[in-house]
N, C-alpha and C positions, 0 to 999 in steps of 0.2 A: 498226258493231260490229266490234271487230278479230278478223280471221278466224284469227289465231294462238290465239285462245283458243275450244276447241272447247264448244259449248253442250253442256248436259245435257239439255235439251230436245228435244222431237221436233216438226217440223212436218206437216201432213198437208194437202197440195194437192190439190183436188178439181178437176176440170175441168167440174163440173156435170152435172146429169141432166134430161133432158127433163121427165119426168113431175113430179118434184119442184122443179126450179130453174125452168125456164122457165113452166112452167104455174100453179106458186106465185106468180111475179111477176105472173101476170095475173089472179090472185085465184082459180084453181081448185085447190083443195085436195082430192086424193083421200085421204081419212082411212083407208078401209079397205084400203089397197093398200100394200103394201110391196115396193117395187122393190130392185133391188141396191144403190143407194145407201145405204139404211137400212139393209139387212139385213147389206150386205156392209162398205162404208167406215165408215159409224158405228159398227159393231161393232168395227173394226180401231181406230179412235180410242178407243175405250172401253178395250179390251185394251192401249194403250200407256201408260194411266195407271197409276201406282204401286199395284203389288198391297197394299200394306201401308194404303192410304187407300182409305177409298170414294170412289167418281167424284163430284166435285162440279162441275158445268159450268156456265158463264155463256155464254149466246147473245149475241152483239153483232148487232144488225139495221140497224147505221147505215147500210149501203148500199141497204137496200131501201124502197123506196116503202110497203110495206104491212108494217111491223114486228111488229105484235101478231099478226098472222095467221102469219106465218112463225116467231115465237118458240113459238106455240102447237104449231104442227108440228112442230117440232122437239123440243118436250118430249113430245110423243106419241110421236116415233120414239126418242128415247132410252129412253123408259119401256117399251117394247118389249122393249129390251135390257136391262132390270133397272136402268137409271139413273134414279132417281127425284128426285136433288136438282139439278135444272136450272133455273137463273134466268135473267132477261131484263134485261140490261144496255141500256136503252132510252135510248142515246145519240144525239140527234138535232143537237144543235149543240155549238160548242166548249166552251161553258161546262159543258155537260153532264159532259164529259170531267175536270173538275175537282171533281164531286160528291164529298165525302167518303165517303158510302157506297159509290159506286161502285168507289172506290179503295180500300176496306176490302174488298169483297166479290171483287175482283181478287184482293188479298192472300191472300185464303183459300181460293180456288178451286184446282182442279189442272187445269183443262181451259178453254181458251176456244174457241169455235165462231164464227166469223165467215161470215156469208149472204152470199149473191149479191145482186146489185142494180148499183148503180153505185160502181166501186171508186173514183173521184175524189172522192166523198163521205168514204171512207175516209181516205185521203190529207189532204185539206183540213181534216178536224175533228179527226183525231189527231196530224199532224204538230207536232211540238214541245211535245206536252201532256207533263204529268207521268204521266197514263195510260201513252202509248205507253212513256215511260221505263220505266215500273214492269214493264210487259209484257214488255219486252226483257230486263229485268236477271232476271227469273223464268224465261225460256226459257234464258238464257245461263246460269245457276246452279243451277237447281232442276229436278229430274225432272217437267217441265211440258209440256204437249202443246195445241198451237196448230193446229186444223182450220179450215180456210176453202174455200168452195166458190164456183166462177165468181168473180165479182168479188173475193169474200174471199181467193181463192187468188192472183189477179193482183196483190193488194196488198201480198203478201208479200215481193217482191223490192224490190231497192234501186232499180232503175228499172221504171218501170211504164207498160205501154201503156193509156191513157185513153179513146182515140177512134182509129177508124180502119175506114171500111168494106171489107170483102173485095175487091169488085169495083174498088176503086181502089188498092188497097194496094201495087201496083207502081210507082206514081206517087209522086214525092219530096215530100214535105211531106203526104201523107195519112195518115200512121200519127202520132199525138200521144203523145208520151212525157212523163213527168214522174217525180219521187220518190215511190218508194212507202214501205211501212212499214220496209223495211230489215232483215227477219228474215233474208233470204239475200243475200249478197253476189254482185257480178258475175253477176248472173242477171236474164233477162227471161222472165216467166211468162205465157203466153196460154191461155184456156179455151175451150171449147165447139170444139177446133181443128178437127177434121175434119168436124164436123156443119156447121160453118159457113164452112169453106174458108179459114182463117185462116194458111195457110204463107206468103203472100206477105206479110202484116202484120207476122209475126214475124221473116221474113227480114229485111225494109227496118228493123226496130229493130234487130238484130243488126249490119247494115251500118254502121248509124250509131253502134254501140257493139260493135266488135268485140271488145273485152276481156270481154265477156257471153256468157254461154251462153243460147241459147232455149229454154225448155221450154214445148212445146206440149202440152196435156192434154186428151185427148178424153172425151167425156160417160161418164158410169160408170166413170171413170178417174181415177187420182190419184197422186201419189207420197209416200211418206215419206221425210224428210230426217232422216238422224241425224248428230249431231255437225257438222252445217251444210255438209256437204259429200257425203255417202253418200246418192245418190238411188235408192230402190227404187219400182220401178213396182208397183201394184196395181190391181184392178179388171178389167173386161170388154174393155177396149177397146187403143189404142196411145197410147204416150208419145212425141212426137217430139222429139228433140234438134237444135238449129241451133248449130254452132260457128263462129264466126268468124275464131278466132286466126289460122288459114292464111291468110285471103283476100288473095289477091294484087290483081289490078284490082278497083277498088270507084269508080264515078263519082258517086257520091251527094253529095261535096263540090264538084264542079264544075259540076252541071247546075242548071238553073232550076228552080223549083218546078212541078210538076205535070207533068214531063218524066219517063219511064220510067228506071228505075235498072238497071244492070248490076252484077253481082257475079262474080268468079270465085273457085272454089276454095273455095266454102263447105260446109262438112262436114255431114252429115245421118245421124243415127242414128234406128233405131225400136226401141222398147223395147216389151216386152210383160210382163205379171204375174210377178214375181220376177225381172227383170234388174236390176242394178244398176249405176248409172253414178257415177264420183266427179268432183264439178265443180271439184276442185282439180288433179287430173292430166288431166283430160278424158278418160279411159279407161273403158273397160266393166271393172266388178270382177268379173264372172261372175255363175253363176247355179247351181243344182242343175239337170241335163238328165237328165230322165226317159227312158229308153230303152224303147221297146217293141219287144218280141219276139213277130214274127208265127209262128202254128203253120204 
């Protein structure tokens, strides 16, 4: 994607939610419980859809091992927010991405939701397909919303982490990266960031790609990306930004695999709900500050 062309669409990347993400992937579906993710961030996704159009959402469960259960749960959650036109694009292999029915449904919807699961399934199934080309074009040229949680969020960047144990992430080679879906350029997204202790994982990915900005998303937390560069934090937790542009010493190219990395002058920002960060200038763009007056 040419970053000089500002996308007209919106991205909503979510770090995952323990109740709805992890438990759902284990097959534990809490149908009668609305958590922050369902009421807060899904509501934000619906609110971003063009007000002149009725919300028409298609859920992509490619990353999930239990696609039908996940799709049903999303349909339930969206319906509680007044969005009843929710379809399921059940794309399980590369040839499914060429299904004429799915391509037509993509053309007519105004929101795509990428579920959690295994992000490598997303990149390996959609990479180079007509479906992904059309999805990118809709994001760039239309008022279109792409939401993604956990693996669905991580796959949005052009550089994608697909493997890496948190307890070994300080060792060279333990963090595996590949090409993502490419909606956000010069960025690397990691999810479940604080809950699963993934700072070193994202830091190593940035150390290997200093031109990229690392975006660590906590659970029940996400970002809205406007025009491809303006990153607004939403949700109940923190968004951690890791900026490698001013890295000085960096030994990752010189040490053997399995050895600890060392990085000097890596920059870290912590964002909370309402903070806005510019991925292009790598600076905070500010927020409205609420001043409390004590009696």
